[in-house]
C-alpha positions as CSV (number, residue, x, y, z in Angstrom):
1,M,71.4,77.4,16.2
2,S,71.9,78.6,12.7
3,K,70.3,76.7,9.9
4,K,72.8,75.0,7.6
5,V,72.5,75.5,3.8
6,L,74.4,73.6,1.1
7,V,74.9,75.6,-2.1
8,I,75.9,73.5,-5.1
9,E,76.8,76.0,-7.8
10,D,79.9,76.1,-10.0
11,E,79.7,79.7,-11.2
12,P,82.0,81.5,-8.7
13,T,80.3,84.9,-8.7
14,L,76.9,83.4,-8.1
15,S,78.1,80.9,-5.4
16,R,79.8,83.8,-3.6
17,L,76.7,85.9,-3.9
18,L,74.5,83.1,-2.5
19,S,76.9,82.3,0.3
20,Y,77.3,86.0,1.3
21,N,73.6,86.8,1.4
22,L,72.6,83.7,3.2
23,S,75.4,84.3,5.8
24,Q,74.2,87.9,6.2
25,A,70.7,86.5,6.9
26,G,72.0,84.3,9.6
27,F,72.5,81.0,7.8
28,E,75.6,78.8,8.0
29,T,76.6,77.9,4.4
30,K,78.8,75.4,2.7
31,V,79.6,75.6,-1.0
32,A,80.4,72.9,-3.5
33,E,81.4,73.8,-7.1
34,D,81.3,70.3,-8.5
35,G,78.3,68.0,-8.8
36,R,80.0,64.9,-7.3
37,V,81.4,66.8,-4.4
38,G,78.0,68.4,-3.8
39,L,76.3,65.0,-3.8
40,Q,78.9,63.7,-1.3
41,Y,78.2,66.6,1.0
42,A,74.4,66.1,0.7
43,L,74.5,62.4,1.6
44,Q,77.2,62.5,4.3
45,Q,76.4,65.7,6.2
46,F,73.2,67.2,7.6
47,F,71.8,70.3,6.0
48,D,68.5,72.1,6.6
49,L,68.3,73.2,3.0
50,I,70.1,72.6,-0.4
51,I,70.3,75.2,-3.2
52,L,71.1,73.3,-6.3
53,D,72.1,74.5,-9.8
54,I,71.1,72.4,-12.9
55,M,74.2,72.8,-15.0
56,L,77.2,71.5,-13.1
57,P,80.5,69.7,-13.8
58,G,80.7,66.0,-12.6
59,L,77.0,65.4,-12.1
60,N,74.2,67.7,-13.2
61,G,71.5,68.9,-10.9
62,F,68.9,66.4,-12.0
63,E,71.3,63.5,-11.4
64,I,72.1,64.9,-7.9
65,L,68.4,65.4,-7.1
66,T,67.6,61.9,-8.2
67,K,70.3,60.3,-6.2
68,I,69.5,62.3,-3.1
69,R,65.8,61.2,-3.2
70,E,66.7,57.6,-4.0
71,Q,68.7,57.6,-0.7
72,K,65.5,58.8,1.1
73,V,67.2,62.1,2.1
74,K,64.3,64.5,2.7
75,T,66.3,67.7,2.9
76,P,64.3,70.5,1.2
77,I,65.8,71.4,-2.2
78,I,65.5,74.6,-4.1
79,F,66.9,74.4,-7.6
80,L,68.2,77.2,-9.8
81,T,67.0,77.4,-13.4
82,A,66.8,79.8,-16.4
83,K,63.6,81.9,-16.5
84,T,62.7,80.5,-19.9
85,A,63.4,76.8,-19.1
86,E,59.9,75.6,-18.2
87,D,60.9,72.0,-19.0
88,E,63.6,72.2,-16.4
89,I,61.1,73.5,-13.8
90,V,58.7,70.6,-14.5
91,Q,61.5,68.0,-14.4
92,G,63.0,69.3,-11.2
93,L,59.6,69.3,-9.4
94,K,58.9,65.8,-10.7
95,L,62.2,64.5,-9.3
96,G,61.4,65.8,-5.9
97,A,62.5,69.4,-5.6
98,D,60.5,71.6,-3.2
99,D,60.8,74.9,-5.1
100,Y,62.8,76.7,-7.7
101,I,64.3,80.1,-8.4
102,T,64.7,81.5,-11.9
103,K,67.8,83.4,-12.9
104,P,68.3,86.3,-12.6
105,F,66.9,86.8,-9.1
106,G,67.1,89.3,-6.4
107,V,68.2,88.9,-2.8
108,A,64.7,89.5,-1.4
109,E,63.2,86.8,-3.6
110,L,66.0,84.3,-2.6
111,L,65.6,84.9,1.1
112,A,61.8,84.8,0.8
113,R,61.8,81.4,-0.9
114,V,64.4,80.0,1.5
115,S,62.3,81.1,4.5
116,A,59.1,79.8,3.0
117,V,60.5,76.3,2.2
118,L,62.1,76.0,5.6
119,R,58.8,77.0,7.3
120,R,56.8,74.5,5.3
121,S,59.4,71.8,6.1
122,L,59.2,72.5,9.8
123,S,55.4,72.4,9.7
124,E,55.5,69.0,8.0
125,E,57.9,67.5,10.5
126,T,55.8,68.8,13.4
127,Q,52.6,67.3,11.9
128,V,54.3,63.9,11.7
129,D,55.9,64.0,15.1
130,E,52.9,65.2,17.0
131,T,50.3,62.7,15.7
132,T,50.1,59.6,17.7
133,D,46.6,58.1,17.2
134,E,46.7,55.8,14.1
135,N,43.7,56.2,11.8
136,V,43.0,55.1,8.2
137,I,40.9,56.5,5.4
138,I,39.5,53.8,3.1
139,L,38.6,55.1,-0.4
140,G,38.0,52.6,-3.1
141,D,41.2,50.6,-3.7
142,L,43.1,53.1,-1.5
143,K,44.0,53.0,2.2
144,I,45.3,56.4,3.4
145,Y,47.2,56.7,6.7
146,P,47.3,60.5,7.5
147,D,49.6,60.0,10.5
148,Q,52.2,58.1,8.6
149,Y,52.0,60.0,5.3
150,E,51.4,56.5,3.7
151,V,49.1,55.3,1.0
152,L,48.3,51.7,0.1
153,L,47.0,50.8,-3.3
154,N,45.5,47.3,-3.4
155,E,47.5,46.7,-0.2
156,E,50.8,47.7,-1.7
157,S,52.5,50.9,-0.7
158,I,52.9,53.6,-3.2
159,S,55.6,56.3,-2.9
160,L,54.2,59.9,-2.7
161,R,56.2,63.0,-2.0
162,P,54.9,65.0,1.0
163,K,53.2,67.6,-1.2
164,E,51.5,64.9,-3.3
165,F,50.2,63.3,-0.1
166,E,48.8,66.6,1.1
167,V,47.2,67.3,-2.2
168,L,45.5,63.8,-2.1
169,L,44.4,64.3,1.5
170,H,42.8,67.7,0.7
171,M,41.1,66.2,-2.3
172,V,39.8,63.3,-0.2
173,E,38.3,65.7,2.3
174,R,36.5,67.4,-0.5
175,Q,35.8,64.4,-2.8
176,G,33.3,65.1,-5.6
177,K,33.8,68.9,-5.3
178,V,35.8,71.0,-7.7
179,I,39.0,72.4,-6.1
180,T,40.6,75.4,-7.7
181,R,44.4,75.6,-8.3
182,D,44.4,78.7,-6.0
183,D,42.7,76.6,-3.3
184,L,45.3,73.8,-3.5
185,M,48.1,76.3,-3.7
186,N,47.0,78.1,-0.5
187,I,46.1,75.0,1.5
188,V,49.1,72.8,0.6
189,W,51.9,75.3,-0.1
190,G,50.6,78.2,2.0
191,F,49.6,81.8,1.3
192,D,53.3,82.9,1.4
193,Y,54.3,80.5,-1.5
194,I,55.9,82.5,-4.3
195,G,55.8,79.8,-7.1
196,G,53.1,79.7,-9.8
197,Q,50.2,77.4,-10.4
198,R,52.4,75.2,-12.6
199,T,53.7,73.7,-9.4
200,V,50.2,72.5,-8.6
201,D,49.7,71.1,-12.0
202,V,53.0,69.1,-11.9
203,H,52.2,67.6,-8.5
204,V,48.6,66.7,-9.4
205,S,49.8,65.1,-12.7
206,S,52.3,63.0,-10.9
207,L,49.8,62.0,-8.2
208,R,47.2,61.1,-10.9
209,K,49.7,58.8,-12.6
210,K,50.5,57.0,-9.4
211,L,46.9,56.5,-8.5
212,E,46.0,55.1,-11.9
213,L,48.4,52.1,-11.5
214,G,46.4,49.0,-10.8
215,Q,43.1,50.6,-9.8
216,N,40.2,52.4,-11.4
217,S,38.0,53.4,-8.5
218,V,39.6,56.7,-7.6
219,K,40.2,59.3,-10.3
220,I,41.4,62.8,-10.4
221,E,39.5,64.7,-13.1
222,S,40.7,68.0,-14.6
223,I,38.1,70.8,-14.8
224,R,39.3,72.9,-17.7
225,G,40.2,76.4,-16.6
226,V,39.3,75.9,-13.0
227,G,41.1,73.0,-11.2
228,Y,40.5,69.4,-10.2
229,K,38.0,67.0,-8.7
230,L,38.5,63.7,-7.0
231,V,35.9,61.1,-8.1
232,V,35.2,57.8,-6.4
233,K,33.5,55.2,-8.6
234,N,31.6,52.3,-7.2
235,N,32.6,48.9,-8.6
């Protein structure tokens, strides 16, 4: 069965280009040229992937992304942004996007990113579905349940995106040791990931802020020019 992709893009030439190339690659596509319509499609219909522009009539891409994640819809999202708009990239990833493509882009890059995101999404679903034995990792004020992708901080659940959880789990496995950005990129996002190290920094920064709420026993330290280290302090 063909994978279904929702394209939310108001520029007709670009939306046709995206739809055509995705269709040629075997995907079933649906196009929305208005933000509100795109959000309605995303919440009421099933899609394997959403390609989302930032500048849209009705609702902008950030508003759509926020509302999708608030409704607990986990559909992978790739957003489109200008090459020079680093602030858009950071904000989009913080709001829960899985990847981004900067304009202008080629067909090969588009299809490579789509395939990589879908492959990672399938891998995450398989990991969750196939694990049956409950186990817990206790680390300072944290309880980490690898099988459920759940973290408790002082017995209260904290919301982590899948990639944030995987970053935390990898750091826990190597606590006290310096982990390079390249290492995190390869382990969490995969060797075929096309995005830059900025993606790692954004996710680690978000994870660090969430861990710092209400506890001080587990810290993520930045090692300048190298990467990060998870440190557990004894109370």
